[in-house]
TIVEX-90595 format. One record per residue (C-alpha): residue number from 1; chain; x, y, z. Coordinates in Angstrom, 3 decimals. Each point is the difference from the previous one (the first is absolute). Layout:
<pts>
{NUM 'A' {X Y Z}}
...
</pts>
This chain:
<pts>
{1 'A' {39.881 -0.256 -10.242}}
{2 'A' {-1.181 -2.294 -2.835}}
{3 'A' {-3.740 -0.280 -0.634}}
{4 'A' {-1.439 -3.370 1.124}}
{5 'A' {-0.856 -2.166 -2.997}}
{6 'A' {-3.096 -1.421 1.701}}
{7 'A' {-1.370 2.535 2.527}}
{8 'A' {-2.639 -1.168 2.454}}
{9 'A' {-3.547 1.222 -0.583}}
{10 'A' {-3.265 0.031 1.952}}
{11 'A' {-1.689 -3.412 0.105}}
{12 'A' {-2.636 -0.606 -2.702}}
{13 'A' {-3.358 1.310 1.147}}
{14 'A' {1.531 2.600 2.329}}
{15 'A' {1.155 3.543 -0.657}}
{16 'A' {1.669 3.020 1.532}}
{17 'A' {-2.001 3.145 0.709}}
{18 'A' {2.139 3.110 -0.431}}
{19 'A' {-0.458 3.771 0.249}}
{20 'A' {-1.946 1.829 -1.294}}
{21 'A' {-2.532 -2.861 -0.221}}
{22 'A' {0.289 -0.708 3.725}}
{23 'A' {-1.192 3.552 0.679}}
{24 'A' {-3.271 -0.919 -1.740}}
{25 'A' {-0.280 -3.176 2.086}}
{26 'A' {0.519 2.032 3.161}}
{27 'A' {-2.694 2.499 -0.994}}
{28 'A' {-2.471 -2.807 -0.741}}
{29 'A' {0.717 -1.587 3.372}}
{30 'A' {-0.275 3.368 1.747}}
{31 'A' {-3.465 0.581 -1.467}}
{32 'A' {-1.024 -3.549 0.975}}
{33 'A' {1.178 0.580 3.580}}
{34 'A' {-1.908 3.283 0.129}}
{35 'A' {-3.239 -1.628 -1.168}}
{36 'A' {0.401 -2.970 2.360}}
{37 'A' {0.555 2.378 2.915}}
{38 'A' {-3.260 1.815 -0.725}}
{39 'A' {-1.818 -3.336 0.150}}
{40 'A' {1.648 -0.923 3.329}}
{41 'A' {2.370 -2.700 -1.311}}
{42 'A' {3.308 -0.718 1.735}}
{43 'A' {3.075 -1.555 -1.615}}
{44 'A' {0.981 -3.629 0.561}}
{45 'A' {3.351 -1.493 -1.054}}
{46 'A' {0.293 -3.777 -0.143}}
{47 'A' {3.028 -2.177 -0.931}}
{48 'A' {0.614 -0.614 -3.692}}
{49 'A' {0.267 -3.732 0.677}}
{50 'A' {-2.330 -2.203 2.011}}
{51 'A' {-0.600 -3.626 0.859}}
{52 'A' {-1.101 -1.688 -3.241}}
{53 'A' {-3.075 -1.400 1.738}}
{54 'A' {-1.380 3.513 0.401}}
{55 'A' {-0.549 0.244 -3.746}}
{56 'A' {-0.896 -3.663 -0.541}}
{57 'A' {-2.790 0.276 2.585}}
{58 'A' {-1.040 3.589 -0.652}}
{59 'A' {0.365 0.527 -3.747}}
{60 'A' {-0.754 -3.627 -0.937}}
{61 'A' {2.231 -2.882 -1.071}}
{62 'A' {-1.735 -0.348 -3.383}}
{63 'A' {0.332 3.651 -0.991}}
{64 'A' {2.519 0.938 -2.680}}
{65 'A' {1.847 2.134 2.540}}
{66 'A' {0.696 -2.871 2.384}}
{67 'A' {0.314 -2.822 -2.512}}
{68 'A' {2.189 1.751 -2.585}}
{69 'A' {1.170 3.483 0.949}}
{70 'A' {1.442 0.079 3.523}}
{71 'A' {3.684 0.321 0.875}}
{72 'A' {0.404 -2.664 2.671}}
{73 'A' {3.064 -1.502 1.648}}
{74 'A' {0.951 -2.128 2.955}}
{75 'A' {1.635 1.976 2.783}}
{76 'A' {2.439 -2.541 1.382}}
{77 'A' {0.226 -0.572 3.734}}
{78 'A' {3.006 1.646 1.643}}
{79 'A' {0.095 -2.406 2.938}}
{80 'A' {-1.002 -3.612 0.531}}
{81 'A' {-2.786 1.146 2.300}}
{82 'A' {-1.556 2.101 -2.779}}
{83 'A' {-2.193 -1.171 -2.843}}
{84 'A' {0.348 1.165 -3.571}}
{85 'A' {-2.802 2.326 -1.092}}
{86 'A' {-1.554 0.652 -3.392}}
{87 'A' {-0.020 3.757 -0.663}}
{88 'A' {-1.512 2.036 -2.847}}
{89 'A' {0.480 3.530 -1.284}}
{90 'A' {-3.430 1.554 0.366}}
{91 'A' {-1.987 -0.167 -3.270}}
{92 'A' {-2.719 2.240 1.498}}
{93 'A' {-0.463 1.792 3.308}}
{94 'A' {-3.529 -0.653 1.256}}
{95 'A' {0.889 -3.340 1.581}}
{96 'A' {2.993 1.589 1.782}}
{97 'A' {-2.093 2.867 1.366}}
{98 'A' {-2.636 -2.401 1.326}}
{99 'A' {2.754 -2.149 1.519}}
{100 'A' {1.301 3.113 1.785}}
{101 'A' {-3.547 0.835 1.151}}
{102 'A' {-0.241 -3.448 1.597}}
{103 'A' {3.535 -0.142 1.402}}
{104 'A' {-0.226 3.388 1.717}}
{105 'A' {-3.499 -0.563 1.385}}
{106 'A' {-1.444 3.064 -1.697}}
{107 'A' {-3.462 -1.505 0.437}}
{108 'A' {0.286 0.574 3.748}}
{109 'A' {-0.536 3.734 -0.463}}
{110 'A' {-3.458 -0.665 -1.404}}
{111 'A' {0.664 2.748 -2.543}}
{112 'A' {-0.070 0.021 -3.760}}
{113 'A' {3.555 -0.205 -1.359}}
{114 'A' {0.703 2.124 -3.089}}
{115 'A' {3.510 -0.757 -1.267}}
{116 'A' {1.927 0.933 -3.147}}
{117 'A' {3.323 -1.141 -1.436}}
{118 'A' {2.396 0.969 -2.784}}
{119 'A' {2.688 -2.472 -1.029}}
{120 'A' {1.378 -2.679 -2.322}}
{121 'A' {-1.595 -3.376 -0.760}}
{122 'A' {1.505 -2.909 -1.950}}
{123 'A' {-1.448 -2.383 -2.590}}
{124 'A' {1.752 -2.138 -2.574}}
{125 'A' {-2.152 1.207 -2.898}}
{126 'A' {0.953 0.402 -3.633}}
{127 'A' {1.359 3.565 -0.098}}
{128 'A' {-1.986 2.374 -2.213}}
{129 'A' {-0.890 3.672 -0.112}}
{130 'A' {-1.113 1.109 3.442}}
{131 'A' {0.509 -3.462 1.519}}
{132 'A' {3.225 -0.856 1.770}}
{133 'A' {1.253 -2.789 2.226}}
{134 'A' {0.688 2.568 2.683}}
{135 'A' {-2.851 2.477 -0.118}}
{136 'A' {-1.350 2.651 2.332}}
{137 'A' {-3.436 0.267 1.517}}
{138 'A' {-1.918 2.675 1.852}}
{139 'A' {-2.714 -1.730 1.970}}
{140 'A' {-2.324 0.227 2.961}}
{141 'A' {-2.028 -2.306 2.226}}
{142 'A' {-3.010 0.651 2.252}}
{143 'A' {-0.765 -2.767 2.505}}
{144 'A' {-1.101 -0.645 3.541}}
{145 'A' {-2.586 -1.732 2.186}}
{146 'A' {-3.575 -0.043 -1.288}}
{147 'A' {-0.920 2.344 2.873}}
{148 'A' {2.323 2.650 -1.519}}
{149 'A' {-2.094 0.189 -3.170}}
{150 'A' {2.531 -1.891 -2.113}}
{151 'A' {-2.723 -2.042 -1.723}}
{152 'A' {-2.033 3.042 -1.027}}
{153 'A' {-0.580 0.831 -3.685}}
{154 'A' {0.947 3.557 0.989}}
{155 'A' {3.619 -1.117 0.392}}
{156 'A' {0.022 -1.339 -3.580}}
{157 'A' {-1.477 3.216 -1.382}}
{158 'A' {2.374 2.184 2.020}}
{159 'A' {3.045 -1.840 -1.354}}
{160 'A' {-1.302 0.356 -3.575}}
{161 'A' {-0.824 3.690 0.475}}
{162 'A' {3.502 0.540 1.451}}
{163 'A' {1.550 -1.652 -3.066}}
{164 'A' {-2.053 2.214 -2.313}}
{165 'A' {1.279 3.024 1.931}}
{166 'A' {3.606 -1.229 -0.144}}
{167 'A' {-0.061 -0.599 -3.761}}
{168 'A' {-1.579 3.408 -0.569}}
{169 'A' {2.607 1.757 2.148}}
{170 'A' {2.796 -1.816 -1.803}}
{171 'A' {-1.461 1.185 -3.283}}
{172 'A' {-0.861 -3.416 -1.485}}
{173 'A' {-2.362 0.646 -2.915}}
{174 'A' {-3.103 -1.979 -0.960}}
{175 'A' {0.347 -2.769 2.571}}
{176 'A' {-2.820 -2.546 0.167}}
{177 'A' {-1.164 -1.974 3.026}}
{178 'A' {-1.394 -3.515 -0.494}}
{179 'A' {-1.833 -1.744 2.846}}
{180 'A' {-1.333 -3.448 0.744}}
{181 'A' {-0.889 -2.201 2.933}}
{182 'A' {1.381 -3.519 0.379}}
{183 'A' {-2.298 -0.585 2.965}}
{184 'A' {0.746 -1.734 3.261}}
{185 'A' {2.521 -2.805 0.357}}
{186 'A' {-2.916 -2.437 -0.382}}
{187 'A' {-1.269 1.805 -3.126}}
{188 'A' {3.463 -0.067 -1.497}}
{189 'A' {0.516 -3.684 0.747}}
{190 'A' {-3.396 -0.888 -1.478}}
{191 'A' {0.604 2.104 -3.105}}
{192 'A' {3.475 -1.482 -0.519}}
{193 'A' {-1.525 -3.464 -0.214}}
{194 'A' {-2.702 1.186 -2.422}}
{195 'A' {2.682 1.644 -2.104}}
{196 'A' {2.130 -3.149 0.028}}
{197 'A' {-2.963 -1.998 -1.307}}
{198 'A' {-0.744 2.594 -2.697}}
{199 'A' {3.648 -0.018 -1.104}}
{200 'A' {0.300 -3.797 -0.220}}
{201 'A' {-1.534 -0.459 -3.492}}
{202 'A' {1.855 2.977 -1.523}}
{203 'A' {3.286 -0.255 1.875}}
{204 'A' {1.828 -1.555 -2.956}}
{205 'A' {-0.752 3.131 -2.082}}
{206 'A' {1.737 2.322 2.448}}
{207 'A' {3.638 1.071 0.143}}
{208 'A' {2.425 -2.254 1.864}}
{209 'A' {0.070 2.287 3.055}}
{210 'A' {-3.784 0.180 0.168}}
{211 'A' {-0.299 -3.771 -0.336}}
{212 'A' {2.100 -0.303 3.140}}
{213 'A' {-1.960 2.746 1.794}}
{214 'A' {-3.281 -1.668 -0.894}}
{215 'A' {1.028 -2.822 2.315}}
{216 'A' {2.038 1.706 2.714}}
{217 'A' {-1.543 3.477 0.314}}
{218 'A' {-2.932 0.506 -2.399}}
{219 'A' {-0.668 3.585 1.084}}
{220 'A' {3.363 0.952 -1.489}}
{221 'A' {-1.343 -0.931 -3.436}}
{222 'A' {-2.294 3.042 0.217}}
{223 'A' {3.087 2.233 0.418}}
{224 'A' {1.560 -1.329 -3.197}}
{225 'A' {1.102 2.536 -2.623}}
{226 'A' {0.603 -2.653 -2.689}}
{227 'A' {-1.887 1.347 -3.064}}
{228 'A' {-0.804 -3.475 -1.339}}
{229 'A' {-1.854 -0.941 3.206}}
{230 'A' {-2.195 3.066 0.420}}
{231 'A' {-3.113 -1.221 -1.844}}
{232 'A' {-0.067 -3.228 2.018}}
{233 'A' {0.563 1.846 3.288}}
{234 'A' {-2.804 2.471 -0.734}}
{235 'A' {-2.415 -2.919 -0.215}}
{236 'A' {0.824 -1.358 3.474}}
{237 'A' {-2.398 0.380 2.964}}
{238 'A' {0.190 3.374 1.810}}
{239 'A' {0.745 0.069 3.721}}
{240 'A' {-2.682 2.653 0.562}}
{241 'A' {-2.608 -2.708 -0.577}}
{242 'A' {1.334 -2.052 2.924}}
{243 'A' {0.334 2.578 2.801}}
{244 'A' {-1.914 -0.380 3.243}}
{245 'A' {-2.322 2.771 1.217}}
{246 'A' {2.580 1.424 2.424}}
{247 'A' {2.625 0.394 -2.713}}
{248 'A' {-2.506 1.593 -2.376}}
{249 'A' {-1.018 2.533 2.655}}
{250 'A' {3.638 0.763 0.856}}
{251 'A' {0.800 0.722 -3.653}}
{252 'A' {-3.131 2.134 -0.398}}
{253 'A' {1.055 2.157 2.959}}
{254 'A' {3.535 0.432 -1.382}}
{255 'A' {-1.468 1.126 -3.331}}
{256 'A' {-2.438 2.393 1.703}}
{257 'A' {2.787 1.640 2.014}}
{258 'A' {2.113 0.505 -3.131}}
{259 'A' {-3.014 1.495 -1.780}}
{260 'A' {-0.472 2.419 2.917}}
{261 'A' {3.652 1.086 -0.273}}
{262 'A' {-0.147 0.408 -3.756}}
{263 'A' {2.630 -2.681 -0.666}}
{264 'A' {-0.742 -1.562 -3.381}}
{265 'A' {0.415 -3.740 -0.588}}
{266 'A' {-1.071 -2.909 -2.151}}
{267 'A' {-0.888 -3.512 1.115}}
{268 'A' {2.174 -2.717 -1.540}}
{269 'A' {-1.379 -3.500 0.740}}
{270 'A' {3.329 -1.570 -1.041}}
{271 'A' {2.039 1.914 2.565}}
{272 'A' {0.757 -2.632 2.629}}
{273 'A' {3.660 0.576 1.019}}
{274 'A' {1.889 -3.280 0.042}}
{275 'A' {1.363 0.013 3.567}}
{276 'A' {-1.691 -2.445 2.349}}
{277 'A' {-0.636 2.492 2.784}}
{278 'A' {-2.391 2.312 -1.877}}
{279 'A' {-3.677 0.157 1.014}}
{280 'A' {-2.896 2.289 -0.911}}
{281 'A' {1.142 3.297 -1.558}}
{282 'A' {2.765 -0.183 -2.607}}
{283 'A' {1.145 2.925 -2.117}}
{284 'A' {2.464 1.195 -2.584}}
{285 'A' {0.981 3.438 -1.299}}
{286 'A' {1.093 0.139 -3.631}}
{287 'A' {1.177 2.717 -2.387}}
{288 'A' {-0.736 0.333 -3.733}}
{289 'A' {2.166 -1.518 -2.716}}
{290 'A' {2.910 2.272 -0.792}}
{291 'A' {0.701 0.756 3.674}}
{292 'A' {3.392 -1.660 -0.052}}
{293 'A' {-0.973 -3.485 1.210}}
{294 'A' {-0.340 -1.828 -3.304}}
{295 'A' {-2.806 -2.535 -0.294}}
{296 'A' {-0.261 -0.564 3.774}}
{297 'A' {-1.550 3.221 1.256}}
{298 'A' {-0.687 -0.874 3.652}}
{299 'A' {1.447 2.621 2.336}}
{300 'A' {-1.050 -1.409 3.357}}
{301 'A' {-2.312 -2.541 1.533}}
{302 'A' {-1.233 -1.392 3.250}}
{303 'A' {-2.925 -1.322 1.936}}
{304 'A' {-1.457 -1.220 3.241}}
{305 'A' {1.559 -2.929 1.925}}
{306 'A' {-2.288 -0.777 2.912}}
{307 'A' {1.538 -3.392 0.842}}
{308 'A' {3.738 0.602 -0.482}}
{309 'A' {0.831 0.571 3.666}}
{310 'A' {-1.573 -3.319 0.966}}
{311 'A' {1.856 -1.749 -2.871}}
{312 'A' {3.249 1.227 1.574}}
{313 'A' {-0.933 -1.144 3.497}}
{314 'A' {-1.295 3.316 1.324}}
{315 'A' {-3.291 1.338 1.343}}
{316 'A' {-2.872 0.947 -2.247}}
{317 'A' {0.961 3.290 -1.666}}
{318 'A' {-1.940 0.928 -3.147}}
{319 'A' {1.979 2.302 -2.252}}
{320 'A' {0.400 1.653 -3.376}}
{321 'A' {3.108 1.209 -1.798}}
{322 'A' {1.681 0.851 -3.274}}
{323 'A' {3.389 0.285 -1.657}}
{324 'A' {1.089 2.484 -2.651}}
{325 'A' {2.779 -1.069 -2.347}}
{326 'A' {2.234 3.028 0.464}}
{327 'A' {2.156 -0.822 -3.051}}
{328 'A' {-3.167 -0.053 -2.116}}
{329 'A' {-1.339 3.153 1.623}}
{330 'A' {3.202 1.872 -0.887}}
{331 'A' {-0.171 -1.236 -3.619}}
{332 'A' {-3.594 1.198 -0.216}}
{333 'A' {0.813 3.450 1.343}}
{334 'A' {2.917 0.354 -2.406}}
{335 'A' {-2.013 -1.183 -3.021}}
{336 'A' {-3.027 2.145 0.784}}
{337 'A' {2.231 3.003 0.644}}
{338 'A' {1.490 -0.356 -3.473}}
{339 'A' {-3.322 -0.540 -1.764}}
{340 'A' {-1.911 2.701 1.848}}
{341 'A' {2.711 2.611 0.415}}
{342 'A' {-2.491 2.755 -0.864}}
{343 'A' {-2.170 -0.817 3.014}}
{344 'A' {0.686 1.248 3.540}}
{345 'A' {1.493 -2.700 2.215}}
{346 'A' {-0.351 -0.579 3.712}}
{347 'A' {3.439 -1.623 0.194}}
{348 'A' {3.000 1.794 -1.461}}
{349 'A' {2.128 -2.646 -1.702}}
{350 'A' {2.956 2.302 -0.670}}
{351 'A' {2.982 -0.200 2.380}}
{352 'A' {-0.169 2.708 2.665}}
{353 'A' {2.790 2.544 -0.328}}
{354 'A' {2.143 0.967 2.969}}
{355 'A' {-0.171 3.444 1.567}}
{356 'A' {3.631 0.852 -0.715}}
{357 'A' {3.282 -1.145 -1.488}}
{358 'A' {3.136 1.482 1.571}}
{359 'A' {2.868 0.553 -2.438}}
{360 'A' {3.387 0.599 1.688}}
{361 'A' {2.502 1.784 -2.239}}
{362 'A' {3.221 -1.872 0.653}}
{363 'A' {0.826 -3.049 2.148}}
{364 'A' {1.065 2.251 2.885}}
{365 'A' {-3.654 1.037 0.416}}
{366 'A' {-1.423 -3.545 0.194}}
{367 'A' {0.008 0.021 3.800}}
{368 'A' {-1.842 3.334 0.133}}
{369 'A' {-2.519 -1.323 -2.534}}
{370 'A' {-0.692 -3.032 2.192}}
{371 'A' {-0.416 2.241 3.058}}
{372 'A' {-2.525 2.162 -1.898}}
{373 'A' {-1.865 -3.108 -1.176}}
{374 'A' {-0.205 -1.238 3.603}}
{375 'A' {-1.487 3.345 1.044}}
{376 'A' {-2.637 -0.102 -2.754}}
{377 'A' {-0.875 -3.670 0.511}}
{378 'A' {-0.494 0.540 3.725}}
{379 'A' {-2.501 2.679 -0.911}}
{380 'A' {-1.993 -2.625 -1.923}}
{381 'A' {1.221 0.791 -3.518}}
{382 'A' {1.097 -2.637 -2.528}}
{383 'A' {3.526 0.659 -1.249}}
{384 'A' {2.671 -1.526 -2.238}}
{385 'A' {3.662 0.984 0.227}}
{386 'A' {2.197 0.182 -3.082}}
{387 'A' {3.779 -0.222 -0.020}}
{388 'A' {2.579 2.739 -0.243}}
{389 'A' {1.785 -1.837 -2.809}}
{390 'A' {-2.990 0.538 -2.305}}
{391 'A' {0.166 2.794 -2.556}}
{392 'A' {-2.756 2.570 0.518}}
{393 'A' {-1.811 -1.114 -3.171}}
{394 'A' {-0.069 -3.598 1.242}}
{395 'A' {-1.333 1.150 3.384}}
{396 'A' {-2.821 1.920 -1.694}}
{397 'A' {-0.915 -2.993 -2.178}}
{398 'A' {0.016 -2.367 2.984}}
{399 'A' {-2.031 2.431 2.100}}
{400 'A' {-2.618 0.573 -2.713}}
{401 'A' {-0.684 -3.753 -0.173}}
{402 'A' {-0.725 -0.454 3.699}}
{403 'A' {-0.782 3.313 1.705}}
{404 'A' {-2.120 3.140 -0.283}}
{405 'A' {2.829 2.333 1.079}}
{406 'A' {3.795 0.063 -0.167}}
{407 'A' {1.995 1.677 2.794}}
{408 'A' {3.463 1.032 -1.141}}
{409 'A' {2.641 -0.069 2.707}}
{410 'A' {3.225 1.684 -1.089}}
{411 'A' {2.745 1.971 1.715}}
{412 'A' {-1.958 3.278 -0.132}}
{413 'A' {-3.194 -1.613 1.334}}
{414 'A' {1.844 -1.538 2.927}}
{415 'A' {1.782 3.249 0.857}}
{416 'A' {-3.082 2.235 -0.224}}
{417 'A' {-2.690 -2.401 1.242}}
{418 'A' {-2.108 0.985 -3.034}}
{419 'A' {-0.815 -2.981 -2.208}}
{420 'A' {-0.863 -0.155 -3.702}}
{421 'A' {-3.257 -1.897 -0.580}}
{422 'A' {-1.600 -0.794 -3.377}}
{423 'A' {-3.550 -1.285 -0.461}}
{424 'A' {-0.167 -2.265 -3.055}}
{425 'A' {-3.730 0.377 -0.691}}
{426 'A' {0.249 3.786 -0.408}}
{427 'A' {3.659 0.456 -0.888}}
{428 'A' {0.256 2.672 2.713}}
{429 'A' {3.351 0.225 1.783}}
{430 'A' {0.387 2.107 3.140}}
{431 'A' {2.144 0.606 3.051}}
{432 'A' {-1.344 -1.224 3.370}}
{433 'A' {1.526 0.383 3.430}}
{434 'A' {0.890 -3.356 1.493}}
{435 'A' {-2.148 0.729 3.074}}
{436 'A' {-3.053 0.438 -2.268}}
{437 'A' {0.626 -3.017 -2.271}}
{438 'A' {-2.148 -2.484 1.937}}
{439 'A' {-3.022 2.326 0.005}}
{440 'A' {0.436 0.785 -3.695}}
{441 'A' {0.171 -3.668 -1.034}}
{442 'A' {-2.898 -0.988 2.259}}
{443 'A' {-2.197 2.726 -1.503}}
{444 'A' {0.912 -1.153 -3.494}}
{445 'A' {-0.939 -3.611 0.787}}
{446 'A' {-3.543 0.821 1.199}}
</pts>
């Protein structure tokens, strides 16, 4: 068959994840699930597309996400009685989780809801290292009625302590936690107006994007990474000077709880998070330069959103949540593994080898090889089966790449029931009765 002259490729800003890299992704997600379970979180799975109004109302129409980055289309009516609907691939997952909380009446239980998710999100950003148009997030949300304790500073501190534990168990080195408070919705609204006034006389000196933000969403100016704007931004009023007493006390209690747990942090008065639903505590975990993320070293972020449920038409349900950029987390682990190879690591980044590779000698022994593999796999062992057409040297080379042991299955082995097994790490080759093979391989894997 001729080779296509113009083969199709993945769409710009997307990518394929292939073995062995997917094994690393699975291990990261497994550790995340383990940590979430210890903190009493349950998994939630929401649709990857939602009504566009969910994000316009929840995230904010003037945010970059909604105004420039969403994948939105009109879902045409299929019958005259139906109306067309504007749908959007989810650019983030908090709004969808809160929508599910409202739709399924989770408030009726009166209990605190602790929910986590792992899945793809979609934003039409300029593709760059660690940032894709389809990207993966690991996130969690804690919300519920006020009577469940959802408004408590303890919830904020527990989420942050859990994240510190997760990053440590993953083996992320030298992470840093930055904290701030953006106050209540009233504080935030008041500060936004003060910021807009402070930006007015200097707006023309800012980058084009920040000139627009100065009018539409001034808090986003504080998030700017444009080097030319930093000196001007540093001179702007700080939100900490405009918090009410309740917000100050809330932040003080979050800080005290982190101090009690030994979780280190710094306070960053410019950390505001640009999404409209954030209130009070906001946070960001970063890693040092050289950790694989280029100039943008944020690994994850989040904050409190005490009014989001009401914005979406639901009952009052204060909450706090976060999202980890899984693509960026993987890059960090890979980069730090390379740079600090001499240090012990919590997470093994090397592909896990199989317990055994079965090498049939001759095509007529393929069926017997498959039957033996079935026996071993049903005993919980991981097994690959070669092919009887392979020369023995090729079988050994293939087995050494993927497995700890090779089991040779030839005419003599089948007739006698005594198999030849070689362990690659030691070079030892020995004869093992077929009835004892499972026990032998299980002992070797522990």
